[in-house]
N, C-alpha and C positions, 0 to 999 in steps of 0.2 A: 504704341506710343500715348500716353494721357496725354486726351485733348486738352489744352490752354484756356482756362477761363478768362475771358478779358471783359471787364465790365468798363463800359462809356460812361463819361460825365460831360456834361455841357451845364452852361450857364449864358443864360439866354434872355431875350428881350424884346417882343415884339418881331418876331423873326417867323412870321406866318408864310412870308414868300418862300423861306429856302426850306423850312424846320422837318418839313415832311418826308422829301428826299435827302435829306442829311442822315434822318434817323431809317430809313430804307436803307441807305448805302451803308450803316452801317452795321444792321445788323446780318449780314453775311457773316462775321465773325467775333459780335459781342452778343455774348447770352443775354446781359442785360442791362437797363440805361435806366442812370440817375439823374437825376434833373434840378438845377436851381434856377427859378424865374425870378428875375426881381423886378416886378412889377409891369408884367405885360398887359397890356390894353386892348389888345385884338385878339386873334383865334389862337394864337401860338399854346395855351395850355391846352384848348378842347382837341388840338391835332395830337398832341403829345396824349392824353389819354387814351387814346386810339389805343396806341400801340401796348400790347400786351408785357412786351418786353421792357415799359418802363416801369420799372417797380418800385419807383420811390421820386415825388416831386414836392420839392423846399419852393414855396411861396411866398415871396417877401413883399412888401411893400411902405413906401417913406421913408426908406434909408438911406442916407448918403452915397453916393458913389463910392466903392471899395473893395478895388477887384482883388486885393490879397485875401483879403477877410473871407468875400463871396467862395473862392477856391480852396481856402479850407475847409470851409463847412463841405463841402461837393467832396473835399480826399476824405473825409471823416463819413459820409454818406456812403461813398462807395466804397471803404477797407471794411464797415461793416457785413457786406456783400463777401466777403470771404474770397477776391480775385486774386489769380494767380500775376494778371496783369492789368493796366488802366488804361483806357487809351482819353483823352481831351480833346475835343471837338466843341468850337462854337456853331452857334445855331446856323450861320449863313456858309459853311463850310461842307463838301461832299467829297467822302472818297473815292477816287478814280473810277470806272468799271472793271469789274475781272481781277479786282485785285488780290481776293481772298487767298487763291493759291500763293500768288507772290508774298505775302506775308508769314501765312503760315511755315512755309517753307526758312524766309528768314530768322522766323522767331526759334522754328525746332530742329531746323539742320542745317545752317546757313553759318548764325548766328548764335547757338546754344547760351552762350556763356554772355553774351552781353546783356546789358541793364536797361540800356533804354534808346530807344529808336527817336531817328530824326528824319521828320519828309522834307521833302521840299513844297514851297506851296507855288501854284499858277495861279495869277490874277486875272480871273477872267473880267473880259471890258467890251461894252456897249453886244456882243454877241457872247451864244455859249462857247463856239469853238476860237474864238480870238483872247489872249492874252498879251499883259502888259511883259515888254521884258525888258525894259530898261532898267540902269541905275540897281538900289537894292530890290526892285523886283524883278529880276532876273534871279537875283543870289540867295534868296528867303530859304532859309531851313531853319524848322523849329521843329525841337523835341517836342513830339506828342506822345508817349507811348514810354509806359517803363514797368519792369516787371517788381512786384512787390516783395521784399521778401519780410516774410511771416517774423523774424525775428525784431524788426527795427519798430519800434514804439511811437519814435519823436517826427515821423516826417511831416514836414512844414514848407509853406510856399512863402518865401521873405516880401517885406515889405519892401517897395521902391522908391527912389528918389522923386517920384511922378504928384503931383494932386489923385487924390483917391488911390493910389498906389496901383496906378494903370502901367501897362505896358509887363506886368510882371508875368513870372514862369506860370508855364501851365503844368507840370509837373514838379514832386519837392525837391529844394534846392540841396538836402544835406541827404541824398541819396549815397548809402557808403559807396564811395570807391569812385567818389567823382569828383576830379581833379580839380580843383579849387581857384589853382594859380593860375590854369588856363580853361575856363569857362567857357571860350565862345571856341574851343582845338574842335574844327569838324569831326575830329574819329580821336578816340580817348580809349583805355582798356575798358573801358562797360560802354562804351559810345558806338551805335553803328549808322551808317545811314541805309534809308528804307530806298527800295525802286519803286514804290506806291507812292502817287504826289497825290495833293489835297489842294480840291478845285475851291477857292477863294472867290464868295460873291458880295464881298460887302461894299466895294465900289463898282458892279458891276454896270449902272447905268449913271446920266450926270448927277441926277437926281438923288442918291444914296449918295455920291460923292461930296456932294457940297452940305448933308445932314452928318455927313463923318467928318468935313472939313472945319464946320460949325462946332459939333460937339468937341473934335481935339483942342481946338485954341479956347474956348470956356473950360474945360479943365488944365489946359497946362497955356494959357495966355503968355507969350511971348518968348517962346522957346527957340533958345539959341540953337541947341543941339538936335529939333527935329526942325529948325530951319522954318518957323511959324507952319508946317505939315503943309506947304505950297503944291509938294507934290504930287497928293491927295488929287488935284484938279486939275495940276495943267505938268507939263513937262520941266519944269522950271524949279530949283531948289540943288542943294548939293547931295540930294537922295534921290536925284532925276539922272539919265544918262548923261553924259556929256554933251550929246546932238538932239538933247530932248528926248519927247516920249517916242518908243517903237513897241510896235504894238506887232505880234508872230500869227499867224493860224497854227493849231495843233488838227493833229488827225483824227478821223470821227472817233477809234478808238478810246481815247482817252476822255472822250462826252461823255455825259449821261444826259439819256433824254429828257427833256426838262420843257 
């Protein structure tokens, strides 16, 4: 069986706290990594350059925030590496330990016909083994890995309704066979849900949560759909659980030693 060549892509800015562990986690299964750095001012770039598997870094400064623009740049960078599949992560996201065998079997044995793989997100909250699980935090799945159809030349990520094209997809919106009538359907003919989890650290402590809350409200002020992003810093709002914030402890085998 030919090994699937997976290229990881990252859009990052000032992720020195997490990027080393994130890159270490993907190298279990990704032979190459390409990175778009959106003007980091900390040690993020120097950390990335220490990894030999990081084969391409695009550094940009002074551009207005535009997530769709950047993710389409990344897509082109990754496609130049002639991958069989592309995995998209942020710099504060880390794949759960011991996932290589699980994902390899899903790709090559259990779901060889599936083109898109979704992953459940576990939002670490204050402690490495504690996650938030109420409201949207307990049911967030995102499509982050897709197989590359070598015959499709027009792959692209669409713009969004938000300022700066925030909250855009991380995989192309026009993958062949995708059922556009029901894009939120968990399972379609070409989509599978992986048993691999992604540990997400962008809301890990109060300081980062406050920064995220401020950034989201500056980018998307007076958001009705997102309820002012109040869920980021509290157990309030439509995206929190009906009883407020709920935290649960996850077993050690699901946590990395950070």
